[in-house]
TIKEDREN-86920 format. One record per residue (C-alpha): residue number from 1; chain; x, y, z. Coordinates in steps of 0.05 Angstrom, whole numbers, plus 5000, padded with zeros to 4 digits. Layout:
> num, chaine, X, Y, Z
> NUM, A, X, Y, Z
...
This chain:
> num, chaine, X, Y, Z
> 1, A, 2179, 4594, 6903
> 2, A, 2242, 4602, 6860
> 3, A, 2298, 4633, 6900
> 4, A, 2315, 4685, 6847
> 5, A, 2243, 4710, 6844
> 6, A, 2237, 4711, 6920
> 7, A, 2295, 4760, 6928
> 8, A, 2317, 4791, 6862
> 9, A, 2365, 4838, 6898
> 10, A, 2409, 4782, 6926
> 11, A, 2459, 4741, 6887
> 12, A, 2445, 4666, 6884
> 13, A, 2488, 4604, 6870
> 14, A, 2455, 4536, 6868
> 15, A, 2503, 4491, 6904
> 16, A, 2525, 4461, 6971
> 17, A, 2573, 4495, 7019
> 18, A, 2623, 4440, 7036
> 19, A, 2673, 4478, 7079
> 20, A, 2684, 4544, 7115
> 21, A, 2751, 4574, 7133
> 22, A, 2738, 4625, 7188
> 23, A, 2810, 4648, 7189
> 24, A, 2814, 4667, 7115
> 25, A, 2739, 4682, 7112
> 26, A, 2726, 4635, 7054
> 27, A, 2666, 4591, 7040
> 28, A, 2676, 4534, 6990
> 29, A, 2615, 4515, 6949
> 30, A, 2606, 4456, 6904
> 31, A, 2555, 4460, 6848
> 32, A, 2534, 4406, 6799
> 33, A, 2518, 4427, 6727
> 34, A, 2483, 4376, 6684
> 35, A, 2492, 4376, 6609
> 36, A, 2457, 4328, 6562
> 37, A, 2506, 4298, 6512
> 38, A, 2477, 4283, 6443
> 39, A, 2511, 4250, 6385
> 40, A, 2514, 4277, 6313
> 41, A, 2444, 4251, 6298
> 42, A, 2414, 4287, 6358
> 43, A, 2402, 4224, 6398
> 44, A, 2405, 4235, 6473
> 45, A, 2466, 4201, 6502
> 46, A, 2492, 4192, 6572
> 47, A, 2482, 4249, 6619
> 48, A, 2546, 4284, 6639
> 49, A, 2552, 4317, 6706
> 50, A, 2607, 4368, 6718
> 51, A, 2622, 4385, 6790
> 52, A, 2654, 4452, 6803
> 53, A, 2680, 4483, 6867
> 54, A, 2680, 4557, 6881
> 55, A, 2716, 4595, 6936
> 56, A, 2674, 4653, 6959
> 57, A, 2704, 4708, 7003
> 58, A, 2659, 4739, 7055
> 59, A, 2659, 4797, 7105
> 60, A, 2601, 4769, 7145
> 61, A, 2575, 4699, 7141
> 62, A, 2502, 4684, 7160
> 63, A, 2500, 4611, 7179
> 64, A, 2430, 4580, 7177
> 65, A, 2439, 4508, 7152
> 66, A, 2390, 4477, 7202
> 67, A, 2399, 4405, 7224
> 68, A, 2390, 4335, 7196
> 69, A, 2348, 4277, 7220
> 70, A, 2384, 4232, 7270
> 71, A, 2368, 4161, 7290
> 72, A, 2403, 4174, 7357
> 73, A, 2435, 4106, 7352
> 74, A, 2371, 4064, 7353
> 75, A, 2376, 4002, 7309
> 76, A, 2332, 4001, 7247
> 77, A, 2311, 4074, 7248
> 78, A, 2353, 4097, 7189
> 79, A, 2333, 4039, 7144
> 80, A, 2260, 4029, 7163
> 81, A, 2230, 4096, 7182
> 82, A, 2203, 4156, 7144
> 83, A, 2233, 4223, 7161
> 84, A, 2205, 4293, 7152
> 85, A, 2263, 4340, 7143
> 86, A, 2261, 4359, 7069
> 87, A, 2215, 4364, 7010
> 88, A, 2233, 4295, 6984
> 89, A, 2217, 4266, 7053
> 90, A, 2148, 4298, 7050
> 91, A, 2134, 4271, 6980
> 92, A, 2156, 4201, 7000
> 93, A, 2112, 4203, 7061
> 94, A, 2051, 4227, 7022
> 95, A, 2061, 4172, 6971
> 96, A, 2066, 4119, 7026
> 97, A, 2001, 4142, 7059
> 98, A, 1965, 4136, 6992
> 99, A, 1996, 4068, 6980
> 100, A, 1973, 4044, 7049
> 101, A, 1901, 4065, 7034
> 102, A, 1903, 4028, 6968
> 103, A, 1932, 3965, 6999
> 104, A, 1878, 3964, 7051
> 105, A, 1824, 3959, 6997
> 106, A, 1849, 3891, 6972
> 107, A, 1790, 3842, 6978
> 108, A, 1833, 3784, 7003
> 109, A, 1852, 3819, 7068
> 110, A, 1820, 3810, 7136
> 111, A, 1800, 3868, 7179
> 112, A, 1858, 3854, 7226
> 113, A, 1906, 3859, 7167
> 114, A, 1874, 3924, 7144
> 115, A, 1881, 3953, 7215
> 116, A, 1954, 3936, 7215
> 117, A, 1965, 3968, 7146
> 118, A, 1927, 4030, 7168
> 119, A, 1964, 4038, 7233
> 120, A, 2008, 4100, 7226
> 121, A, 2060, 4105, 7282
> 122, A, 2095, 4172, 7295
> 123, A, 2155, 4174, 7342
> 124, A, 2170, 4240, 7377
> 125, A, 2125, 4287, 7416
> 126, A, 2160, 4352, 7395
> 127, A, 2130, 4405, 7350
> 128, A, 2141, 4364, 7286
> 129, A, 2112, 4300, 7313
> 130, A, 2051, 4333, 7345
> 131, A, 2034, 4374, 7284
> 132, A, 2042, 4316, 7237
> 133, A, 1999, 4271, 7281
> 134, A, 1943, 4321, 7284
> 135, A, 1944, 4334, 7209
> 136, A, 1947, 4260, 7192
> 137, A, 1889, 4245, 7238
> 138, A, 1846, 4300, 7207
> 139, A, 1863, 4274, 7137
> 140, A, 1844, 4203, 7154
> 141, A, 1778, 4225, 7186
> 142, A, 1758, 4268, 7127
> 143, A, 1688, 4251, 7100
> 144, A, 1710, 4258, 7028
> 145, A, 1765, 4207, 7038
> 146, A, 1716, 4159, 7071
> 147, A, 1675, 4158, 7007
> 148, A, 1736, 4137, 6967
> 149, A, 1765, 4089, 7018
> 150, A, 1711, 4058, 7063
> 151, A, 1766, 4019, 7100
> 152, A, 1791, 4086, 7126
> 153, A, 1747, 4075, 7187
> 154, A, 1798, 4023, 7210
> 155, A, 1855, 4073, 7209
> 156, A, 1894, 4084, 7273
> 157, A, 1945, 4138, 7291
> 158, A, 1994, 4125, 7347
> 159, A, 2042, 4176, 7376
> 160, A, 2100, 4150, 7418
> 161, A, 2138, 4198, 7462
> 162, A, 2192, 4184, 7513
> 163, A, 2175, 4241, 7561
> 164, A, 2116, 4249, 7607
> 165, A, 2089, 4310, 7569
> 166, A, 2085, 4330, 7496
> 167, A, 2118, 4394, 7470
> 168, A, 2168, 4401, 7527
> 169, A, 2193, 4468, 7500
> 170, A, 2124, 4501, 7508
> 171, A, 2086, 4526, 7569
> 172, A, 2050, 4477, 7613
> 173, A, 1980, 4498, 7592
> 174, A, 1997, 4491, 7518
> 175, A, 2027, 4422, 7531
> 176, A, 1963, 4399, 7566
> 177, A, 1919, 4429, 7511
> 178, A, 1959, 4394, 7456
> 179, A, 1952, 4326, 7491
> 180, A, 1877, 4336, 7502
> 181, A, 1867, 4358, 7430
> 182, A, 1902, 4297, 7400
> 183, A, 1865, 4248, 7444
> 184, A, 1799, 4282, 7427
> 185, A, 1816, 4269, 7353
> 186, A, 1825, 4195, 7368
> 187, A, 1901, 4194, 7369
> 188, A, 1930, 4140, 7414
> 189, A, 1984, 4177, 7453
> 190, A, 2037, 4134, 7488
> 191, A, 2075, 4176, 7538
> 192, A, 2136, 4150, 7575
> 193, A, 2153, 4101, 7520
> 194, A, 2221, 4097, 7485
> 195, A, 2233, 4062, 7419
> 196, A, 2290, 4012, 7428
> 197, A, 2289, 3980, 7359
> 198, A, 2254, 3983, 7291
> 199, A, 2268, 3913, 7265
> 200, A, 2225, 3920, 7203
> 201, A, 2185, 3975, 7169
> 202, A, 2122, 3944, 7198
> 203, A, 2143, 3932, 7271
> 204, A, 2168, 3975, 7328
> 205, A, 2195, 3953, 7395
> 206, A, 2184, 4002, 7452
> 207, A, 2203, 4001, 7525
> 208, A, 2155, 4029, 7576
> 209, A, 2186, 4075, 7628
> 210, A, 2174, 4062, 7701
> 211, A, 2129, 4114, 7734
> 212, A, 2142, 4144, 7801
> 213, A, 2085, 4146, 7852
> 214, A, 2074, 4219, 7835
> 215, A, 2061, 4200, 7763
> 216, A, 2125, 4231, 7735
> 217, A, 2162, 4187, 7685
> 218, A, 2231, 4166, 7705
> 219, A, 2286, 4160, 7653
> 220, A, 2282, 4094, 7616
> 221, A, 2334, 4043, 7638
> 222, A, 2353, 3986, 7592
> 223, A, 2341, 3929, 7640
> 224, A, 2293, 3871, 7649
> 225, A, 2248, 3911, 7695
> 226, A, 2219, 3958, 7643
> 227, A, 2166, 3922, 7602
> 228, A, 2176, 3912, 7527
> 229, A, 2120, 3919, 7477
> 230, A, 2118, 3908, 7402
> 231, A, 2071, 3949, 7358
> 232, A, 2052, 3923, 7289
> 233, A, 2038, 3980, 7241
> 234, A, 2036, 4000, 7168
> 235, A, 2091, 4052, 7171
> 236, A, 2135, 4088, 7221
> 237, A, 2150, 4163, 7218
> 238, A, 2211, 4186, 7258
> 239, A, 2206, 4256, 7288
> 240, A, 2245, 4242, 7351
> 241, A, 2314, 4269, 7339
> 242, A, 2358, 4315, 7298
> 243, A, 2432, 4325, 7296
> 244, A, 2482, 4373, 7266
> 245, A, 2500, 4370, 7192
> 246, A, 2574, 4354, 7180
> 247, A, 2589, 4426, 7161
> 248, A, 2567, 4450, 7231
> 249, A, 2614, 4402, 7264
> 250, A, 2672, 4428, 7221
> 251, A, 2653, 4500, 7237
> 252, A, 2651, 4486, 7312
> 253, A, 2721, 4457, 7309
> 254, A, 2747, 4524, 7283
> 255, A, 2713, 4570, 7333
> 256, A, 2751, 4590, 7396
> 257, A, 2720, 4595, 7465
> 258, A, 2672, 4537, 7455
> 259, A, 2673, 4482, 7507
> 260, A, 2676, 4408, 7489
> 261, A, 2606, 4401, 7518
> 262, A, 2579, 4454, 7471
> 263, A, 2614, 4422, 7411
> 264, A, 2583, 4355, 7430
> 265, A, 2514, 4386, 7427
> 266, A, 2526, 4404, 7355
> 267, A, 2497, 4475, 7356
> 268, A, 2534, 4540, 7346
> 269, A, 2531, 4583, 7410
> 270, A, 2511, 4655, 7396
> 271, A, 2501, 4718, 7437
> 272, A, 2442, 4765, 7438
> 273, A, 2464, 4794, 7371
> 274, A, 2468, 4725, 7338
> 275, A, 2544, 4729, 7335
> 276, A, 2577, 4661, 7338
> 277, A, 2623, 4651, 7396
> 278, A, 2696, 4655, 7377
> 279, A, 2683, 4685, 7308
> 280, A, 2699, 4757, 7324
> 281, A, 2630, 4777, 7300
> 282, A, 2645, 4753, 7229
> 283, A, 2597, 4693, 7233
> 284, A, 2524, 4701, 7252
> 285, A, 2483, 4639, 7264
> 286, A, 2408, 4628, 7271
> 287, A, 2356, 4574, 7267
> 288, A, 2362, 4502, 7289
> 289, A, 2437, 4501, 7280
> 290, A, 2447, 4555, 7333
> 291, A, 2434, 4562, 7407
> 292, A, 2433, 4626, 7448
> 293, A, 2479, 4624, 7507
> 294, A, 2449, 4639, 7574
> 295, A, 2476, 4707, 7595
> 296, A, 2458, 4694, 7668
> 297, A, 2427, 4641, 7712
> 298, A, 2354, 4623, 7695
> 299, A, 2356, 4664, 7632
> 300, A, 2309, 4640, 7577
> 301, A, 2340, 4603, 7519
> 302, A, 2308, 4630, 7456
> 303, A, 2271, 4580, 7412
> 304, A, 2287, 4559, 7341
> 305, A, 2217, 4563, 7313
> 306, A, 2202, 4592, 7245
> 307, A, 2167, 4655, 7272
> 308, A, 2225, 4670, 7318
> 309, A, 2276, 4658, 7263
> 310, A, 2240, 4707, 7217
> 311, A, 2246, 4758, 7273
> 312, A, 2321, 4742, 7276
> 313, A, 2328, 4756, 7202
> 314, A, 2294, 4824, 7209
> 315, A, 2337, 4839, 7271
> 316, A, 2399, 4820, 7233
> 317, A, 2382, 4864, 7174
> 318, A, 2365, 4923, 7218
> 319, A, 2431, 4917, 7255
> 320, A, 2469, 4931, 7191
> 321, A, 2513, 4870, 7201
């Protein structure tokens, strides 16, 4: 939905915030304006892009920039995996799934080659990875799709997760239900498996974690004891890690009262009123870029889910900040 139509009472500037000065209370925004240059005959010439920078003063700054996908230092992830963070990522992923189904119809292929092309590997057992896996499996098992692509019966969905349970941020019964639901749909769930390399877009190297006698998965150790496995696939979707956008790192460097450990985590610490630590109440942060400090031992850290963030917005508006 167009931003202006969604909230006609708010001002809107299409651009990117590139810097924030919390002392002077200034946000610097860069915007690109495109103008088509035509010659005297009206023929379209080279496109000219003018970049302009605005300095916007603020009384209160609501900071909700989210995060960006992170390869967490694993070789090959950035160059060979699909991500699902923005609209362009979703379009690229959708196109790739359609291309895989088309490639699998080629008459010269063997069934083993078709199985490899139609193996969709998702890395990460958090909310994004689990939801994507379930939706992808339902799509591939759709009867209407089977009439168009008979080879769809060879499709395989694999979910790789480094922990011993999916959805670690949810309650235990929901974690168990999610795992049972995916396996009932035919998803191959690999728990206790860490990706160590993605050497090509069609191959993933994982390391199996060693299990304790109780069944709990120990932390993976990069040694010769943990077994290595290679999985051939048609595409790899990375939903295993996010990191702060550069603007968040620059903002954290300006805020007082934040420990080096908190800065290293890359999320803005806030109190119960969403006020960023060290900002004097002038910066309010919410969403994935923020984390609520624990006011006391064993206090619950509030989640960054969409439903909760919408509640934060209503809470923020009601507070009159």
